[in-house]
C-alpha positions, -999 to 999 in steps of 0.1 A, spaced: -305 409 245 -316 393 212 -281 398 197 -265 380 226 -289 351 223 -283 349 186 -245 348 190 -248 321 217 -269 300 194 -245 305 165 -215 296 186 -232 265 199 -242 255 164 -207 260 151 -193 240 181 -217 212 173 -208 211 136 -171 211 145 -176 184 170 -194 162 145 -168 168 118 -140 160 143 -158 128 154 -162 117 117 -125 125 111 -114 105 141 -135 75 130 -120 76 95 -85 78 109 -91 48 131 -105 28 102 -75 39 80 -51 28 108 -69 -6 110 -67 -11 72 -30 -1 71 -23 -26 99 -41 -54 80 -23 -44 48 10 -45 66 3 -80 79 -6 -92 44 25 -77 30 46 -94 57 30 -127 48 37 -122 11 73 -112 18 78 -143 39 63 -164 11 86 -148 -15 116 -154 7 107 -190 12 101 -196 -25 134 -180 -35 152 -201 -9 136 -232 -23 145 -221 -58 181 -216 -47 183 -250 -31 173 -267 -63 196 -246 -84 170 -227 -103 179 -192 -116 153 -166 -106 155 -150 -141 141 -181 -156 107 -174 -140 106 -140 -158 110 -155 -193 148 -154 -198 167 -186 -201 192 -191 -172 222 -191 -194 216 -158 -211 226 -125 -195 199 -101 -187 187 -81 -218 205 -102 -244 173 -111 -262 165 -74 -265 200 -66 -278 196 -94 -304 164 -79 -316 180 -45 -320 208 -60 -341 183 -77 -365 163 -45 -372 
């Protein structure tokens, strides 16, 4: 009879531990889902802002490459090619 009682206690303890681990995992999954939703909303706002800014830049005739340090008249990478020729 003692062995039966021991196994019942062990099985109940294992079920309790698994239940607690499962609950913890569920809560973490819910928190991750909420964080991913918030990040997705923020990225949508950033993408909308970028789209709006590029439309504004196009409407005033600005070249987008100018914002990255290359003058609008030069093709991409021409400064780098010029440096290679000089060395």
